[in-house]
VOBA-1610 file (N, C-alpha, C; in pm, whole numbers, padded with zeros to 5 digits, always signed):
BEGIN
Met+04226-04195-06031Met+04245-04212-06173Met+04172-04337-06221Ser+04137-04332-06348Ser+04070-04446-06410Ser+04119-04459-06554Thr+04145-04583-06594Thr+04204-04609-06725Thr+04116-04700-06809Phe+04101-04661-06936Phe+04036-04746-07036Phe+04145-04792-07131His+04145-04920-07160His+04253-04977-07239His+04196-05064-07350Thr+04238-05039-07472Thr+04193-05116-07588Thr+04316-05152-07670Gln+04320-05273-07721Gln+04428-05316-07809Gln+04368-05374-07935Arg+04442-05355-08044Arg+04395-05410-08172Arg+04516-05442-08259Glu+04515-05560-08317Glu+04617-05599-08414Glu+04570-05555-08552Leu+04653-05475-08619Leu+04619-05426-08753Leu+04718-05481-08855Pro+04670-05521-08973Pro+04759-05579-09074Pro+04829-05472-09158Phe+04887-05374-09090Phe+04957-05264-09156Phe+05084-05236-09078Ala+05186-05186-09146Ala+05312-05152-09080Ala+05292-05035-08984Pro+05371-05029-08876Pro+05360-04916-08783Pro+05371-04780-08853Ala+05456-04769-08953Ala+05470-04642-09024Ala+05340-04601-09092Ala+05267-04697-09144Ala+05139-04667-09210Ala+05035-04623-09108Val+05032-04689-08994Val+04936-04650-08889Val+04971-04511-08839Phe+05098-04486-08816Phe+05142-04355-08769Phe+05106-04247-08872Ala+05123-04277-09000Ala+05090-04180-09106Ala+04943-04141-09102Ala+04856-04234-09066Ala+04712-04207-09058Ala+04678-04122-08936Ile+04771-04113-08841Ile+04751-04029-08723Ile+04810-03889-08747Gln+04926-03883-08808Gln+04996-03754-08820Gln+04942-03665-08930Asp+04870-03720-09025Asp+04817-03643-09137Asp+04675-03595-09102Pro+04655-03463-09086Pro+04524-03415-09042Pro+04410-03449-09138Thr+04438-03454-09267Thr+04334-03489-09364Thr+04287-03632-09343Arg+04381-03721-09323Arg+04347-03862-09299Arg+04284-03881-09162Leu+04341-03817-09061Leu+04291-03830-08924Leu+04146-03783-08913Ala+04115-03674-08979Ala+03978-03619-08972Ala+03876-03717-09027Lys+03919-03806-09117Lys+03826-03902-09177Lys+03790-04018-09085Trp+03877-04050-08989Trp+03848-04168-08906Trp+03835-04138-08757Trp+03872-04020-08712Trp+03872-03992-08569Trp+03731-03988-08512Gly+03711-04054-08401Gly+03584-04049-08330Gly+03498-04171-08354Pro+03388-04179-08281Pro+03299-04294-08293Pro+03220-04290-08424Asn+03152-04399-08451Asn+03073-04412-08573Asn+02976-04296-08589Gly+02966-04246-08711Gly+02871-04141-08743Gly+02922-04000-08720Phe+03040-03984-08660Phe+03095-03851-08633Phe+03183-03805-08747Thr+03183-03675-08770Thr+03276-03611-08863Thr+03355-03508-08784Asn+03459-03455-08847Asn+03548-03362-08777Asn+03581-03242-08863Val+03596-03129-08797Val+03648-03007-08859Val+03766-02962-08774Phe+03885-02962-08833Phe+04006-02924-08759Phe+04032-02776-08781Asp+04050-02702-08673Asp+04086-02561-08679Asp+04236-02543-08667Thr+04297-02616-08575Thr+04442-02610-08552Thr+04493-02752-08535Phe+04601-02785-08606Phe+04660-02918-08594Phe+04811-02902-08606Glu+04877-02888-08491Glu+05021-02871-08485Glu+05082-03000-08432Phe+05114-03090-08524Phe+05160-03223-08486Phe+05308-03219-08449Lys+05331-03175-08326Lys+05465-03168-08268Lys+05448-03165-08117Pro+05549-03205-08041Pro+05537-03198-07895Pro+05504-03055-07853Gly+05399-03041-07773Gly+05353-02911-07729Gly+05257-02844-07825Gly+05234-02906-07942Gly+05146-02850-08043Gly+05000-02860-08005Gln+04922-02764-08050Gln+04779-02763-08021Gln+04702-02839-08127Trp+04589-02893-08083Trp+04494-02958-08172Trp+04356-02911-08128Val+04298-02823-08209Val+04167-02767-08179Val+04074-02810-08292Phe+03963-02872-08255Phe+03872-02922-08358Phe+03732-02939-08302Ser+03639-02959-08392Ser+03501-02988-08354Ser+03464-03125-08409Met+03399-03202-08325Met+03341-03329-08369Met+03192-03303-08388Ile+03141-03347-08501Ile+02999-03327-08530Ile+02932-03464-08525Gly+02836-03476-08434Gly+02766-03602-08414Gly+02667-03630-08524Pro+02619-03754-08531Pro+02522-03792-08633Pro+02393-03709-08626Asp+02367-03652-08507Asp+02247-03568-08489Asp+02273-03422-08524Gly+02396-03390-08569Gly+02431-03254-08606Gly+02487-03171-08493Lys+02486-03225-08370Lys+02539-03151-08255Lys+02692-03141-08266Thr+02745-03024-08233Thr+02889-02999-08239Thr+02950-03011-08101Tyr+03063-03083-08094Tyr+03135-03104-07969Tyr+03275-03043-07983Pro+03298-02924-07924Pro+03431-02861-07934Pro+03534-02941-07854Asn+03654-02952-07912Asn+03764-03024-07848Asn+03890-02939-07855Glu+03969-02948-07751Glu+04100-02883-07750Glu+04196-02976-07679Ser+04307-03002-07746Ser+04408-03093-07692Ser+04546-03037-07720Val+04645-03098-07656Val+04784-03067-07685Val+04857-03200-07703Phe+04948-03202-07800Phe+05031-03321-07820Phe+05143-03315-07718Gln+05135-03401-07616Gln+05235-03401-07510Gln+05367-03461-07557Ala+05357-03569-07634Ala+05478-03636-07679Ala+05448-03707-07811Ile+05549-03710-07896Ile+05538-03781-08024Ile+05670-03853-08047Asp+05660-03984-08067Asp+05775-04067-08102Asp+05740-04128-08238Pro+05791-04070-08347Pro+05749-04111-08482Pro+05750-04263-08502Gly+05637-04311-08553Gly+05621-04453-08580Gly+05596-04539-08458Arg+05595-04477-08339Arg+05583-04556-08217Arg+05474-04511-08120Gln+05461-04379-08100Gln+05369-04336-07995Gln+05328-04189-08012Val+05203-04162-07974Val+05151-04026-07967Val+05077-04015-07834Val+05108-03908-07759Val+05042-03883-07632Val+04968-03750-07645Ile+04836-03756-07620Ile+04749-03641-07638Ile+04679-03609-07505Gln+04691-03484-07461Gln+04620-03441-07341Gln+04497-03363-07384His+04381-03411-07343His+04253-03346-07374His+04233-03236-07270Leu+04225-03109-07315Leu+04227-02995-07224Leu+04089-02948-07178Val+03983-02995-07244Val+03848-02957-07204Val+03779-03080-07145Gln+03669-03058-07076Gln+03597-03170-07015Gln+03547-03267-07121Pro+03557-03395-07095Pro+03622-03459-06982Pro+03774-03462-07000His+03848-03437-06895His+03994-03432-06900His+04050-03574-06898Phe+04142-03598-06991Phe+04209-03728-06996Phe+04338-03714-07075Val+04421-03817-07066Val+04541-03829-07149Val+04525-03958-07228Leu+04538-03946-07360Leu+04530-04061-07449Leu+04670-04092-07500Thr+04712-04217-07481Thr+04840-04263-07533Thr+04811-04371-07637Ile+04855-04345-07760Ile+04842-04441-07868Ile+04982-04494-07896Ser+05004-04622-07865Ser+05134-04684-07885Ser+05125-04786-07998Leu+05227-04789-08081Leu+05232-04879-08195Leu+05349-04974-08178His+05320-05105-08180His+05422-05207-08160His+05425-05297-08283Ser+05542-05306-08345Ser+05558-05394-08460Ser+05527-05538-08418Ser+05455-05608-08505Ser+05422-05747-08477Ser+05443-05829-08604Pro+05443-05960-08594Pro+05465-06043-08713Pro+05360-06019-08824Thr+05242-05974-08786Thr+05137-05954-08886Thr+05107-05807-08914Gly+05183-05715-08853Gly+05160-05573-08877Gly+05193-05490-08757Thr+05087-05438-08693Thr+05105-05348-08579Thr+05003-05379-08470Leu+05052-05389-08349Leu+04964-05396-08233Leu+04944-05252-08186Val+04820-05205-08193Val+04786-05070-08148Val+04736-05080-08003Asp+04801-05005-07918Asp+04764-05000-07776Asp+04707-04861-07750Trp+04579-04856-07715Trp+04504-04731-07700Trp+04469-04720-07553Glu+04535-04629-07481Glu+04515-04615-07337Glu+04470-04474-07303Gln+04354-04465-07240Gln+04293-04337-07206Gln+04282-04328-07054Val+04353-04232-06996Val+04358-04218-06850Val+04286-04090-06808Phe+04183-04109-06727Phe+04108-03997-06670Phe+04158-03970-06530Ala+04185-03844-06500Ala+04233-03807-06366Ala+04123-03827-06262Asp+03999-03806-06300Asp+03885-03814-06208Asp+03807-03943-06235Ala+03813-04034-06142Ala+03745-04164-06157Ala+03594-04148-06170Ala+03536-04050-06103Ala+03391-04029-06111Ala+03352-03987-06252Val+03431-03901-06313Val+03406-03860-06451Val+03420-03981-06544Ala+03525-04058-06524Ala+03546-04177-06606Ala+03428-04272-06597Asn+03379-04294-06476Asn+03265-04385-06459Asn+03140-04330-06526Ala+03124-04197-06526Ala+03007-04135-06586Ala+03009-04147-06738Val+03128-04152-06798Val+03137-04159-06945Val+03176-04298-06996Arg+03194-04392-06905Arg+03236-04527-06942Arg+03147-04586-07053His+03016-04569-07043His+02923-04626-07140His+02941-04567-07281Ile+03004-04450-07288Ile+03034-04387-07417Ile+03175-04422-07462Val+03272-04410-07370Val+03413-04424-07402Val+03450-04565-07450Glu+03404-04666-07379Glu+03446-04803-07417Glu+03405-04839-07559Pro+03278-04823-07599Pro+03246-04856-07738Pro+03306-04756-07837Ala+03320-04629-07797Ala+03377-04528-07887Ala+03523-04559-07920Asn+03599-04606-07822Asn+03738-04641-07848Asn+03748-04757-07946Glu+03662-04856-07932Glu+03659-04967-08028Glu+03622-04916-08167Gln+03522-04827-08173Gln+03479-04773-08301Gln+03589-04690-08366Asn+03666-04617-08286Asn+03780-04542-08338Asn+03876-04635-08410Leu+03907-04747-08347Leu+03999-04842-08408Leu+03938-04911-08530Asp+03806-04933-08528Asp+03738-04986-08647Asp+03753-04888-08762Arg+03732-04761-08734Arg+03739-04658-08838Arg+03882-04639-08888Leu+03979-04649-08799Leu+04120-04643-08839Leu+04152-04758-08934Thr+04109-04877-08898Thr+04132-04994-08982Thr+04070-04975-09120Ala+03946-04929-09124Ala+03878-04906-09252Ala+03951-04801-09334Ala+03999-04695-09270Ala+04071-04590-09342Ala+04200-04643-09401Leu+04271-04727-09326Leu+04394-04786-09377Leu+04366-04882-09492Gln+04258-04960-09481Gln+04221-05050-09590Gln+04185-04972-09715Ser+04114-04861-09699Ser+04077-04776-09811Ser+04201-04715-09876Ser+04296-04672-09794Ser+04422-04616-09846Ser+04499-04721-09925Arg+04498-04843-09877Arg+04566-04951-09948Arg+04498-04975-10083Ala+04365-04970-10085Ala+04291-04996-10208Ala+04316-04889-10313Asp+04320-04761-10271Asp+04337-04656-10372Asp+04481-04612-10387Gln+04570-04659-10301Gln+04714-04630-10306Gln+04744-04481-10306Ser+04650-04399-10256Ser+04676-04256-10245Ser+04777-04227-10135Phe+04778-04312-10034Phe+04867-04294-09922Phe+04944-04425-09901Pro+05066-04416-09853Pro+05141-04539-09826Pro+05080-04616-09711Val+05077-04747-09721Val+05027-04833-09612Val+05125-04943-09583
//
């Protein structure tokens, strides 16, 4: 096994961060690395629920994804199992902090060789995901369309 771990302090309440994860319209706007967009086909945000979507890269290439929500603890944690290659489990944990929320983003690959092969993509992509989440939350705060 191989684990990638990223943490980020966000100036938003855990409920606001969780809302940006559980709402497919909001999630589609920030999910993935810079330059990617998303088309969600199935989004069943419940334990055991499916999440089937395509990520479209800046070059127009489509990357099909299929996952299942293994566990959901509202306002605290979401565990997602990625069912297609590369196989991994992503745990997003939200911890209340004096300035907002500490987001703990942990991605565990069962196959260390696969993890090492994608390390050069995964490490910056995870940081970019959190950058995009932060920007989406800031945008929501500015337009007050969504609670933050």
